[in-house]
N, C-alpha and C positions, 0 to 999 in steps of 0.2 A: 435372668435364667433362661428365657426364650432365646436370647441370642446366643447363649451357651451351647443350648441343644442344638440350635440350627447350625452353629459352626463345627460340633461334632459330626452331625449328619453329613455336611459338606465334606469332610475330609474323610468319612467312610466311603463316601460314593467316590472321591479322587483316587483312593488307594485300592478299590475293588478292581480285581483282576478282569480283563475283558472274556467274556463267555463265549465259545465258539458257536457258531451258527450251525443249524441243522445239518446245511449242505456240506460244510467243512466235516462234522462230525461223521456223517455218511461216507464222506470220501476216506477218512482215515479208517473207518471199519472196513471199506472196499480194498485199501492198501493190505490191511491186516490179512484179509482173507486170500488177496492175491499172493502175498508172501507164502501164505501155507500151500497154496498150489505151487508156487516156484520152488519150494522145497522138495515135494514131491517129484517134480519134473527135472529138477537140475541134474540128477544121476542117469538119466535116460538118452537113449539116441534121439528121442523127439526133440530134444531142446537144441539140437543142431549146434551152431556156433556158440550157443549160450550155456552149453553144458558146465556144469560145475560153478554156474554164476547165478545163484538164487536172486541176488539183489538186481542184477541185469534183467532177469526174466520177470522179476517183478514190475520193473520200470516199463517193460515191453508190454506186459499185461495192461498195466494201467494207461499205458498210451493208446492201445489198441481200443480200450474200452471207450476212450472218449471219440474214437473215429469210427465206433460201431462195429468193431472186431471182436471177434471171440478171441479167447486165450491162445487156444492152438493156432488160430489162423495170424493172430499177432505175431506169434514167435517166427512164422515164416513169411512174414510181410514186412518187417521192419529190420534194417540193418543198422548196425553202427560203425560209420567209417570215419576214421580221422578223429574220432571223439564226437562226431555228429551224426544223430540218428537221422533216418531217411527212410522213407517208403520205397519199396520196389515199384516199377512201373506199373506192372500188372495189379498191383493193389492200388494203387492211385486210380488206376480207370475204374476199378470194380466200386471205390467208393464214390466216385463222382456219378457212375451210371446208377449206383443203387439209390442214388439221391433224384433220380428222374431226369438228368442231364444225357444230352446224346453225345457220343463219340463214334466216330467213323473212321476206319482205317481205309483210305481210298486206294492207295498203291504203294508199295514198297519193295524194294530189293536191296540188293549190297551197296548201290550207289546213291539212292535217294529215299524219302519216305515223305508222303503226303497225307496229312490227317486233318480231319475237321470235326468241330464240335459246336454245340450251342446249349445255352440255359433251357432248364425245362420251362416251358411256355413261350419261348422267345421264337422268332420267325428267322432272324439272320444267324447264318452258320460263320464261324470263324474258322479260318483255314491257316495250317502251319505246314511249313515246306523245310525239311532237313535235307541237304544234300552234301556230298563229298566236298565240294568247294567250300561249303559254310564250315564244315569241321575242319578244313585245312586251314582256313583262316584264324580258327582258334586256336591252332597248335595242338590239335588232339589226335592225328594221324598216327604219331608214333607211341600212343600209348598201348598197353598190352590188350585191352579189350577190344580196341577199335581195330586191331590187327585180326584177333581171333574172330571175333562176331560183329562185323560192322552194320549188317541188317539189323541185329538186335538193339544194338547202340543207338541206331538212327530212330528207330521205333520210341526206345525209352526217352530220348532228347525230345522228339515231337510230343510223347504224351506228357512229360513234365511241363512244357511251355504250353500246351493246349490246355491242361487242367486248371493251369494257373490263370489263364485268360478268362475262361467260363465259369470257374468253381473254386475259386481260392478259398471261399468260407468254408468247404467241406473238408479243408485238408488240416485245419486246426493246428496251424504252427509246424507242420511237415511240409513244406512248399515244394521240396526238391525231391525228386526222384533218385533213388540211391545210385542209380546209373550215371547221374550227372556229377555226384561229388567225386573230386579228385582222390584217386587210391581205390577206386571201387573194385572189389573183388566180391563176386556173387556167392552169396550164402556165406560169408565168412565176417567176422569182427576183425576188420583190417586194424593192425596196431597204428597207432600216431607216429608222424615221423620224428625222428631223435632232433632235438633242437641243436644249433650250432653252439660248438663249445665257446667258452669265454676267449680262450686263446685267438680262436679263428675271428672272433670279434674284433679284438683288440690287437691283433699284430698283423692282419691282413694289410699289405702296402696300398697306399692310395694309387690309383691309376687314372691319369687324365684321360678323358674319353678323346678319341680321334674322331675326325669329321665322319668316318665311315661308321664308326660303332654308334654316333649319335643317330645317324640315317636309320640304321638297323633296328635300335630302341624304339626310333619313331615309329616305324613300321609296326612294331610289336604292339604300341600304345594305339595307334590309329585303327589297327586291324585292317590295314590295306596293303596289298603287295608292292614291291618295290618296282621302280621304272624298268627295270631289266627283267623282271619276272622271276628273279631267283630268291628264293626262301632262304631265310637263317634258320635251319632246322633246329639248331641247338638253343638259340634264343625262343623259338616257339615251345618246344619242348620243356624248358624251364619256368615257362611263364605260369601264372596262378591260372588253374581251371577255374575261373568264375563262370556261371551259368551266363549265357549271353543276354538274358533278359534282366541281369542284375550287374552289370560291370560296375567296379568303383569308379564314381565319379560321374555315374550317368544321370544321377537324380532319382533313380527308380528305387 
């Protein structure tokens, strides 16, 4: 009889559904409240690029909450580009500085940007330099935003790199500035690129690479200029805009 009771108790324990933790329940309640706010904001001009998208607003509010941003600030600080949420550079600096870390803009113009920073309580400064030759090596100069506002883009690139160096723990899963993401459009939710059609993938003729083409591709991969100093602008423009600190295959 005792064994039978023990068996029933073990079965009851085995099938009992897991109970949510208090932390999860609090988060669910926060999400519910955020959605109520989102429903109210979705039809207003204050929603900006998120207008008419209450679910997107809810996600932005919750993400901002984890970063210490108030709801309205989160809407103006987080962009979704090519399906990837990212912080704008000014918001990234604000988050890092609010936690007591130092960031200084040493100098900048349309050709270069020097920025330095250090963790709270640290003595040594980390210095980051972005200039036009570095941008050119990455094949970014032909992009629209770089043509229109090179100074702003240089500062944004320096911001993203520096914040990752000194305070990556403050960014909570949003390590890249919006201006670093390919397809960046300031203040807009940029549509994702259309995928290649099946026909394009299956019917494209195979082309044997020529020695010249192989040399051009090697230049793009190694991020070094060719011997004659002439860049293949088309290859550079078509290359993937990976942030320099996270190049594929770099092990970072």
